[in-house]
C-alpha positions as CSV (number, residue, x, y, z in Angstrom):
1,M,-17.7,27.8,61.1
2,K,-16.3,24.3,61.5
3,R,-19.3,22.7,59.8
4,F,-18.9,25.3,57.0
5,L,-15.3,24.4,56.4
6,V,-16.0,20.7,56.4
7,S,-18.8,21.3,53.9
8,R,-16.5,23.3,51.7
9,L,-13.7,20.7,51.9
10,R,-16.2,17.9,50.9
11,A,-17.4,20.0,48.0
12,G,-13.8,20.6,46.9
13,L,-12.9,16.9,47.0
14,A,-16.0,16.0,45.1
15,A,-15.1,18.5,42.4
16,L,-11.6,17.1,42.1
17,A,-13.0,13.6,41.8
18,A,-15.3,14.7,39.0
19,M,-12.4,16.5,37.2
20,S,-10.2,13.4,37.5
21,L,-13.0,11.3,35.9
22,L,-13.4,13.8,33.1
23,A,-9.7,13.7,32.5
24,V,-9.6,9.9,31.9
25,P,-10.8,10.0,28.3
26,F,-8.3,12.7,27.4
27,A,-5.4,10.8,29.0
28,T,-6.4,7.7,27.1
29,H,-6.8,9.6,23.9
30,A,-3.3,11.0,24.3
31,D,-1.8,7.6,25.1
32,N,-3.3,6.3,21.9
33,G,-1.7,9.0,19.7
34,G,-4.0,12.0,20.3
35,D,-1.1,14.3,20.9
36,Y,0.9,12.8,18.0
37,P,3.3,14.0,16.9
38,N,5.1,15.8,19.8
39,K,8.6,15.5,18.4
40,P,10.4,15.3,15.1
41,I,9.7,12.4,12.7
42,R,12.4,10.5,10.9
43,L,11.4,9.7,7.3
44,I,13.5,6.8,6.1
45,V,14.1,6.9,2.3
46,P,15.8,3.6,1.5
47,Y,17.7,5.0,-1.5
48,P,20.5,7.5,-1.9
49,P,20.0,11.2,-2.5
50,G,19.2,12.1,-6.1
51,G,17.2,9.1,-7.0
52,G,13.4,9.1,-7.8
53,T,12.3,8.1,-4.3
54,D,14.4,10.8,-2.7
55,V,13.2,13.5,-5.2
56,I,9.5,12.7,-4.5
57,A,10.1,12.6,-0.7
58,R,11.7,16.0,-0.8
59,I,8.8,17.5,-2.8
60,V,6.3,16.6,0.0
61,Q,8.7,16.9,3.0
62,E,8.2,20.6,3.8
63,R,4.4,20.3,3.7
64,F,4.4,17.2,5.8
65,S,6.4,19.1,8.4
66,S,4.1,22.2,8.4
67,L,0.8,20.2,8.6
68,L,2.1,17.8,11.3
69,G,3.6,20.7,13.3
70,Q,6.9,18.9,13.7
71,Q,10.0,18.6,11.6
72,V,10.0,15.6,9.2
73,L,13.7,14.8,8.7
74,I,14.7,12.7,5.7
75,D,17.2,9.9,6.4
76,N,18.6,8.3,3.3
77,R,19.6,4.6,3.9
78,G,20.4,3.3,0.4
79,G,21.3,-0.3,-0.6
80,A,19.9,-3.7,-1.6
81,A,17.0,-2.2,-3.6
82,G,15.6,-0.5,-0.5
83,S,16.0,-3.5,1.9
84,I,18.6,-1.9,4.1
85,G,16.5,1.2,4.9
86,T,13.3,-0.9,5.1
87,E,14.9,-3.1,7.7
88,V,15.6,0.0,9.9
89,V,11.9,0.8,9.9
90,A,10.8,-2.8,10.5
91,K,13.0,-2.9,13.7
92,S,12.0,0.5,14.9
93,A,9.6,1.2,17.8
94,P,6.0,1.3,16.5
95,D,5.3,4.8,17.7
96,G,4.9,6.8,14.5
97,Y,8.3,8.5,14.7
98,T,10.2,6.3,12.3
99,V,8.3,6.3,8.9
100,L,9.2,4.5,5.7
101,F,8.9,6.4,2.4
102,T,9.5,3.8,-0.3
103,L,9.2,2.7,-3.8
104,S,7.2,-0.2,-5.2
105,S,10.3,-2.4,-4.8
106,H,8.7,-2.9,-1.4
107,T,6.5,-5.6,-3.0
108,I,9.1,-6.9,-5.4
109,N,12.0,-7.8,-3.0
110,P,10.1,-10.7,-1.3
111,A,9.8,-12.4,-4.8
112,I,13.5,-12.3,-5.7
113,Y,15.5,-12.3,-2.5
114,N,16.0,-15.7,-0.8
115,K,16.2,-14.1,2.7
116,L,15.0,-10.8,4.0
117,S,15.3,-9.7,7.6
118,F,11.7,-8.6,7.7
119,D,8.3,-9.7,6.5
120,T,6.8,-7.3,4.1
121,A,3.2,-8.4,4.7
122,K,3.4,-8.6,8.5
123,D,6.0,-6.1,9.7
124,F,4.5,-3.0,8.3
125,A,1.2,-1.1,8.4
126,P,0.2,0.8,5.2
127,V,-0.4,4.5,5.6
128,G,-1.1,5.9,2.1
129,M,0.2,6.1,-1.4
130,V,1.8,9.5,-2.4
131,A,2.5,9.2,-6.1
132,S,2.5,6.9,-9.1
133,L,4.6,7.1,-12.3
134,P,6.1,5.0,-15.1
135,Q,9.7,3.7,-15.3
136,I,11.5,5.2,-18.3
137,L,14.0,3.4,-20.5
138,V,16.8,5.8,-21.2
139,A,20.1,5.3,-23.1
140,N,23.5,7.0,-23.5
141,T,23.2,9.5,-26.4
142,Q,26.0,7.6,-28.3
143,F,24.2,4.2,-28.0
144,P,23.2,3.3,-31.6
145,P,19.5,2.2,-31.1
146,N,17.0,5.1,-31.0
147,T,13.9,2.9,-30.6
148,V,12.9,-0.2,-28.7
149,A,12.6,-2.1,-32.0
150,E,16.2,-1.2,-32.9
151,L,17.3,-2.2,-29.4
152,V,15.6,-5.6,-29.6
153,A,17.1,-6.2,-33.1
154,L,20.6,-5.5,-31.8
155,A,20.1,-7.6,-28.7
156,K,19.0,-10.5,-30.8
157,A,21.9,-10.1,-33.2
158,K,24.4,-9.9,-30.4
159,P,23.1,-11.9,-27.4
160,D,24.6,-10.9,-24.0
161,S,26.4,-7.9,-25.5
162,I,24.1,-5.3,-24.0
163,S,23.7,-4.4,-20.4
164,F,21.1,-2.4,-18.6
165,A,21.2,-0.6,-15.2
166,S,18.6,-0.2,-12.5
167,V,18.5,1.3,-9.0
168,G,19.1,-2.2,-7.7
169,N,18.0,-5.8,-7.6
170,G,14.3,-5.9,-7.0
171,S,13.6,-2.4,-8.2
172,P,10.8,-1.7,-10.6
173,G,13.5,-1.0,-13.2
174,H,15.0,-4.4,-12.7
175,L,11.6,-6.0,-13.2
176,A,11.0,-3.9,-16.3
177,G,14.3,-5.0,-17.8
178,E,13.6,-8.7,-17.1
179,L,10.1,-8.4,-18.5
180,L,11.5,-6.9,-21.7
181,K,13.9,-9.9,-22.0
182,L,11.1,-12.3,-21.3
183,R,8.7,-10.7,-23.8
184,T,11.3,-10.5,-26.6
185,G,13.4,-13.6,-26.1
186,T,16.5,-11.6,-25.8
187,R,19.5,-11.9,-23.4
188,M,20.8,-8.7,-21.7
189,T,22.8,-8.3,-18.6
190,H,21.4,-6.5,-15.5
191,I,23.7,-4.1,-13.7
192,P,22.3,-3.2,-10.2
193,Y,23.2,0.1,-8.7
194,R,22.6,1.5,-5.2
195,G,20.3,4.2,-6.4
196,G,19.1,6.3,-9.4
197,G,21.7,9.1,-9.0
198,P,24.8,6.9,-9.4
199,A,23.1,4.9,-12.2
200,V,22.2,8.0,-14.2
201,T,25.7,9.3,-13.8
202,D,27.3,6.1,-15.2
203,V,24.9,5.9,-18.2
204,M,25.6,9.4,-19.1
205,G,29.3,8.6,-18.8
206,G,29.0,5.6,-21.1
207,Q,29.9,2.9,-18.5
208,V,26.5,1.3,-19.1
209,P,24.4,2.0,-22.3
210,L,20.9,1.6,-20.9
211,L,18.9,2.3,-17.7
212,W,15.4,1.6,-16.5
213,V,14.7,4.2,-13.8
214,S,11.8,6.2,-12.4
215,I,11.2,9.4,-14.3
216,P,12.2,11.9,-11.5
217,A,15.8,10.5,-11.5
218,A,16.2,11.0,-15.3
219,A,13.8,13.8,-16.3
220,Q,16.2,16.8,-16.2
221,F,18.9,14.9,-18.1
222,V,16.5,13.8,-20.8
223,K,15.2,17.3,-21.2
224,A,18.8,18.6,-21.4
225,G,19.7,16.2,-24.1
226,K,22.2,14.2,-22.0
227,L,20.1,11.0,-22.1
228,K,17.7,9.8,-24.8
229,A,14.4,8.2,-23.9
230,L,13.2,5.1,-25.7
231,A,10.0,4.2,-23.9
232,V,7.9,4.3,-20.7
233,S,6.9,1.1,-18.8
234,T,3.1,1.8,-18.3
235,T,0.2,1.4,-20.6
236,K,-0.4,5.2,-20.7
237,R,2.2,7.7,-21.8
238,S,3.7,10.1,-19.3
239,A,2.4,13.6,-19.1
240,A,6.0,14.8,-18.5
241,F,7.2,13.1,-21.8
242,P,4.1,12.8,-24.0
243,D,6.3,12.1,-27.1
244,V,7.9,9.0,-25.5
245,P,5.9,5.8,-26.5
246,T,4.8,3.1,-24.1
247,M,6.4,-0.3,-24.4
248,Q,3.1,-1.7,-26.0
249,E,3.2,1.1,-28.5
250,A,6.8,0.2,-29.2
251,G,5.7,-3.3,-30.1
252,I,6.1,-5.2,-26.8
253,P,2.8,-6.9,-25.8
254,D,1.5,-7.4,-22.3
255,F,4.0,-4.9,-20.7
256,D,3.0,-2.8,-17.7
257,V,5.3,-1.9,-14.8
258,D,3.9,0.9,-12.6
259,S,6.1,2.6,-10.0
260,W,4.5,4.0,-6.9
261,Y,5.8,5.8,-3.8
262,A,4.1,5.2,-0.5
263,V,4.3,5.6,3.3
264,F,4.5,2.7,5.8
265,V,5.1,2.5,9.5
266,P,6.0,-0.4,11.7
267,A,3.2,-2.9,12.5
268,K,1.4,-2.1,15.7
269,T,1.8,1.6,15.3
270,P,-1.2,3.3,17.0
271,Q,-4.1,3.8,14.7
272,P,-4.5,7.5,15.5
273,A,-1.0,8.1,14.3
274,I,-1.6,6.2,11.1
275,D,-4.8,8.1,10.5
276,K,-3.2,11.5,11.1
277,L,-0.3,10.7,8.7
278,N,-2.9,9.5,6.1
279,R,-4.9,12.7,6.4
280,V,-1.7,14.7,5.8
281,I,-0.8,12.7,2.7
282,N,-4.3,13.2,1.3
283,T,-4.2,16.9,1.9
284,V,-0.7,17.4,0.5
285,V,-1.2,15.5,-2.8
286,K,-4.3,17.6,-3.6
287,E,-2.5,20.9,-3.2
288,P,-2.0,22.5,-6.7
289,D,1.6,23.5,-6.0
290,I,2.5,19.9,-5.0
291,R,0.6,18.4,-7.9
292,D,2.5,20.7,-10.3
293,K,5.8,19.7,-8.8
294,L,5.0,16.0,-9.0
295,L,3.8,16.4,-12.5
296,A,7.0,18.1,-13.5
297,Q,8.8,14.9,-12.4
298,G,6.4,12.8,-14.5
299,S,4.4,11.6,-11.5
300,E,0.8,12.0,-10.3
301,G,-0.4,12.5,-6.8
302,V,-2.5,9.6,-5.6
303,G,-3.6,9.5,-1.9
304,G,-6.3,7.1,-0.7
305,T,-6.8,5.1,2.4
306,P,-4.5,2.7,4.3
307,E,-6.8,-0.1,3.3
308,Q,-6.4,0.7,-0.4
309,L,-2.6,0.7,-0.1
310,G,-2.8,-2.6,1.7
311,K,-4.7,-4.1,-1.2
312,V,-2.1,-3.0,-3.6
313,V,0.6,-4.6,-1.5
314,T,-1.3,-7.9,-1.3
315,T,-2.0,-8.0,-5.0
316,E,1.6,-7.1,-6.1
317,L,3.2,-9.6,-3.7
318,V,1.4,-12.3,-5.7
319,R,2.0,-10.7,-9.1
320,W,5.8,-10.3,-8.7
321,Q,6.2,-13.8,-7.2
322,K,4.6,-15.1,-10.5
323,L,6.9,-13.0,-12.7
324,A,10.0,-13.9,-10.7
325,K,9.3,-17.6,-11.1
326,E,8.5,-17.2,-14.8
327,A,11.7,-15.2,-15.6
328,S,13.8,-17.2,-13.1
329,I,14.8,-14.1,-11.1
330,K,16.5,-14.8,-7.8
331,V,19.1,-12.8,-5.9
332,D,21.3,-14.6,-3.2
């Protein structure tokens, strides 16, 4: 009996040892993000509610939550053309639970701000592009020019008399306005706002006559006749506003400013977490309901790999540095 018990004990210990060895790969997998996410995710939108970035983020927020199996909570941190909210993410733990949902100002800010508290190229890992769309040039309905040509003629006749708003220094709208000045030899004054919502409100109220902004922030007001659209910033017309000409069609050569919305995480975030977020993005932007909602806002779902987004960032960092130097754009 004693020998039998000893034999059973040895067999049991051997089985436990084998189970522990089998468990090692699973434990390692979990430590590297295999069980990600196991708590809510904070999605930092570095612009106020109501702006284009916020609108696009809220279109995909619910599906992100359902596919990830955890709540994705939007946290608006507006100001400084996205730099304030972006800094929050840069200084957060690289665990995949603080995620940046931002605009293409992400690659513009380094070109025009003398000092940023983060390094755009080094402090973030790209996850995936969600959507892309033009900027749209809109005006107060009482503003006399109804075309870009009429606007340029007025700006040349009365230098420094016209101002244009954007969602902030370093935003795609800011760059579009500066590019218009550069290509036409006109002088107009830039008025930076803290987001698309406040800027749209003031242009409708007549405080500022013009606004360069992403289409989602202005679409409903253009369709309601509360703003008039003069042009879009890309080389292709917007599907949401097919009757609005491009800047090149309006007579401004070599003009192309594309706005994109994308997801980033802090550098050193575990690759399995990045991969899972990327898979979710690519699934969501292909869903017909989401694509229709994005299209209604004048944007198109994109998707793609982290590497593809990384190449966009690298290319645009160089491109906007060149434009900022050519147009003498700097913000203290």
